[in-house]
N, C-alpha and C positions, 0 to 999 in steps of 0.2 A: 261863141259856142256854149250852149247851155249844158251843164254837166251836173252830176250828183255824186257826192262823196259819202261813203259809208262810215268813215272813221269817227266822226263826232257822236255817232250813235252806239258805238260798240268798243272803242279802243281809246286808251288814254296814255299820257306820258306825264311823269312827275319830275320836276327839276329841283335843284338844290335850294331854291327859295321857297319850296313848298307849293309852287304854282302847278295846277293841273291843266294840261293841254290835250287837245285831240292828239292821237299818236303821231305827231308830226314834230319836226324841229320847230322850236319857238319862232325862228325867223320866217317860217312859212305862213304863219297866221297872225292876225292882228292883236288878239288878246287871249288870255287864258280863260278857262271855264270857272276857275275859282282857286282858293288857296287853303292848303291844309292847316296852316298856322292860324287862320282867321275864321274858318267856317267848318260846319259839320259836313260829313260826307253827303248827306241828303241835300243840303243847300248848294253843294258844289255840282253834283251830277244832275240835279233837277232844277237848278236855279235859273235866274233871269239871263245871265250871260250865256249859259249853255243853250237855253231856248233860242236866244238871238242868233247864236252861231248855227244851230240846226236849221233855223228858218232860212238861212242863206243857202242851204243845200236844197231845201224844198222848192225855192223859187228859181233854182238853177243858176244863180248869179255867182256863187262862191266868192262874194265880194270881200270877205274877210281873209281870203287866201291869196298868196302871192304866186301867180301862175308861172312866173319865171324861175321860182325856186323849187316848186313841188315836182318831183320826178313822176308821180302818179298822174298829175294833170298833163305833164309832158307826154306820157305814153298815150293817154286818151286823145289828146289833140293830134298826135301823130298817127292815129288809127290803129295803135297797138292795144290789144286787150289788156286791161288793168284790173287787178283784184279789188281795188278800193274805189277808183273813180270810173263811173259808167255814164253813158249818155242819159240825159235827163228824162228822156221818154221812157227809160227802163226803170226809173226810180219808183219806190213804193209810194202809195198814196198817203200813208201816215206812219207814224212811229208808235209802236206798242212799247211803252216805258219798261225798261229792263236794265239791270246793272251791266257794266261793261264786261266784255268777255276776255279782254287783253289789257295788260298794263306794262308800260316801259318804266323801269326803275332807273332814272337818270339823275341821281342826286349825290353821287360820290365821285369826285374828281381824282381820287387816288389812282396813280398810274406809275408803272415802272419805266416809262419812256417820257422824253421831253421833245416831242415832235415840234418843229418850228411853226407848223400851221396851227398849233394848239396852245403851246406854252413855252416859256424860256427857262423853266426849271422843273425839277422833279416835284410832284405834289403827293404828299402822304398825309391825309387828314388825321389830326390828333386833337386832344383837348376839347375845346368848345365846338370846333368844327365837327369832330367825330360825334359828339353828343347830339348835335343838330341832325346829322345823318341818321343816327340811331333812333331819334324821335320820329322822323319821317318813316323809317322802316317799321317801327312798332305800330304806327298809325295804319300803314298799308297792310301789315300782317293781320291786324284786328278787323279792319273795316272793308278792305278791298280784296285781298288775296283769297279769302275763303270762297268767293263766288266766281272768280275768273277761271278761264280755261287755259290761258297761256300767259307767260311772263317773259319779258326781255330785260336784260341788264348787261352792260350799261352803255349809253351813248356818249358819255363824257369822261370816262376813265377806263380802268380795266377791272372786270368783276373778280378776277382771280388774285389781284393785288389788294383789293378792298377788304379790310378786316370785316366789315359788316356783311358784305355780300358773300365773301368766302365762307363765313360761319353759316349763313343762311343755306348755301349750297351743300356744304358738307353735312349739315344737320337736317336737311330737308325731310319732312315727315309727310308722307302721302295721306295719312289719316287726318292731319290738320288741314290739308288743302286737297280734299277729295276730287275737286273739279279740274285741277290743273293737269293737263295732258301733255303740254309742250313747254319747254324752256329754251329761250333763244339767248345765245351769248354774242355780244358785240365786244370783240377782244382783239388785241394785237397779236395773240397767238404765242407769245413768248413763254407763258407759264402754263398753257393748255397742253399738258403732256400726259402720258400714260399713268404716271405715279399719282398725279393730282386727281385725275378722273376716277381712278380706283377708289379714292377716298370719298367720292361723292356717290355713295351707294344708293341713296334715295332717288337718284336721277336715272338709274339704269333701266327702270321700267317705263320711263317717259320717252316721248319723242324729243330729240335734241336737234336744234338748228343753230347755225352760227354764221356771223358776218365777220370775217377776219380782215381788219384794217391793215393794209400793207404799204400802200403808196409807192411801190417800186416793183420792177421785174428783174432786177439784178442786184448783186451784192454791193456794187459800187454806189448805185443811187440810194439803196436802202441805208447805207452808212451815213449818207447826208441827210435824209429826210426822217429817219427813225432812230436817232441816238438815244441811249446806247444799245440799241437792239442788236442781236446776233443773227445774221442771215442763215447760217448753217443750222442753228437751233430751230429757227422758224421753219425751214424746209423739212427738217426731221419731224417736227410736230405736225406739219400739214399732212405728211404721209400717215401718221398715226390717226389724226382726226378723220381723214378720208376713209379709213377702214372701220370706224365705229359703227357697230351694228344698228344701233337705234338712232343714228343720225339721219334725218329726213331732208335736210337742206344745208348745202355748203356754199357760201358766197365769199368773195373777196372784194375789197373796195379800195379805191384810190382817191385821195384828195388831189385834184389836178393843180399843178403849180409849175413854175419855171423849170425846176430841177428834174421833173419827171414826165412832163407831157409827151415827150418823144417816145416814152416807153408804153404808151397806151396800147398800141397793137400787140406788143409783147406781153402786156398784162392780160389781154384777152387770151393769149396762148397759154399763160400760166393757169388761168381759169379753166381752159379746156383740158389741161393735164390733170385737173382735180375732179373731173366728172367720173363717177363711179357707179356702175350698174344702172345707168340712166337716171340716177337720183336727181331730184330738183337741184339746180345750181344756178348761180348768177355771178356776173362781174358788174360792179357799179363804179361809175366815175362821178365824183362829187365836186361841186363848186367850192372854192375856198371861201371861208367865212372868217371875219376878224374877231376871234375870241378875245375875252378880256385880258388874257395873258400875252397877247401879241401886240407890240407897239406899232404905231403908224409907220415908223421907219422900217421895221422888220416886215410888216405886211406889204409895203411897197416893194421891198427887195425880192419877195417870193411870189407875189401875185402876177398873173398874166395880164391883169388890167394895166400894169405899168410896163409891159413888154415893149420893145421897139418894134418898128414896122415889119422887119424881116421875121422876127420871132412870132409876131402876131399872125402873119400870113402862114407860117409853118404850122402853127397850132391849129389854125382854122382848116388847113388842108388835112391834117391828121384827124381832126374831129369829124370832118365829113366822111372820111374813110371808116371811122368807128360807127358813125350813124348808118352808113350803108350796110355794114356788118350786122348792126343791131336789127335793122329791118329784115335782113336776109334770115337771120336766126329765128326771128319771131314768125315770119311767114312760113318757114319750113320746119318749125318745132324742133330746132336744133339746140342742144345744151352747149354752153350755158346761156341763160337769158342775159342780155346786155342792157343795163339801165344807166341813166345819167340825168342830171338836172342842168345840162349845158345847152338846152334847146334855144336859149336866147341868142346864142352865137352861131347857130347853124345857118349856112348859106343855102337858100332854096335851090333845088336842082335846076330850076328854070333860069336861074341867074347865070350870066356869063362870068366865069371865074376871072377872065381877064380884066373885068371892071374892078374887081377887088384888088388885083395886082396894081392897077393904075392908082387906086385909092391909097395903097400902102406907100407909094412913092410920094404922095402929096400930103398925107395927113399924119398926125401923131397917132400912136396906138389908142390913146384916150378918145380921140375923135372917131377912130374906126369903130370902137366898141359902141360909142354913142350912135354912130350911123346904123350899126346893126340892130341896136335896141329900138331904133325908131321905125324899123321896117315891119 
């Protein structure tokens, strides 16, 4: 299926190594557009690697993208309208060179939680690590932020725990960044409360959006997957966030794993409870990735790829229920939108589910997932 993605032409993401990517997770694409520590901004944005990547959009191949990881491609291939990935026939004939309009600041791993899907210890950047983050931030503030329209932070830690990002948000100056109209927070929600938001006065005139990473729909599961988070504090903060006047988008997300996959339907219900005044909202389910802070042993312990046959079948049944709900909401314009990048494991409706049941009695879960990937 030939598709066209808008991301490499307008949106970027910067990681802790200084690599500049289209606004995707690095695992979704084959290579970065350039590196802040090695190149000027002009050489990154208009350089050879950026051109090569954009050419793969114009020819419709998306050959440098992983279709199984990207939820935007998953939406497009499922016939669901996507903001970023569109049918190739609707693509523009050419690109008029222009600076990006959006940047993800994903280079500070500082966080107040130690989720087993991400790390096995609390991370708080100090010393040389902090200086490196500050260098990237200074580069972005000088050369990128003055022309962008929106900023997101951060996909790898918590923006309200980060010293660099917290200072940026509390001291935000609209005169320094006149084009910025929207700021998006990817946060665990533990520190996003009324007291902190009152300190971020420069943001109160902007559009605010947020993706709150929760991974659970109950206190019992939250205690296992989000240590040392406090469920009651999170629920209180969600009610405050829900009522923010200048909030234009509220989403919650779950990294799907053995401990929480059974709560996927209840997680959708949690998302439904946060819909306010028909505001744009979403629930997103994400595939587990093995971050550098997760050992092979721990990854195997939590990943559904190593589940036994019965758990695998249970997960796939729940996932197909979620997929049906996702398509129903999309067809009927019901909030919240439901997104995921689990399309690789979805059983086509035309398949006889009993055939999967027979497979689970004969094959290991690894073989089952290999079977599904081959289809």
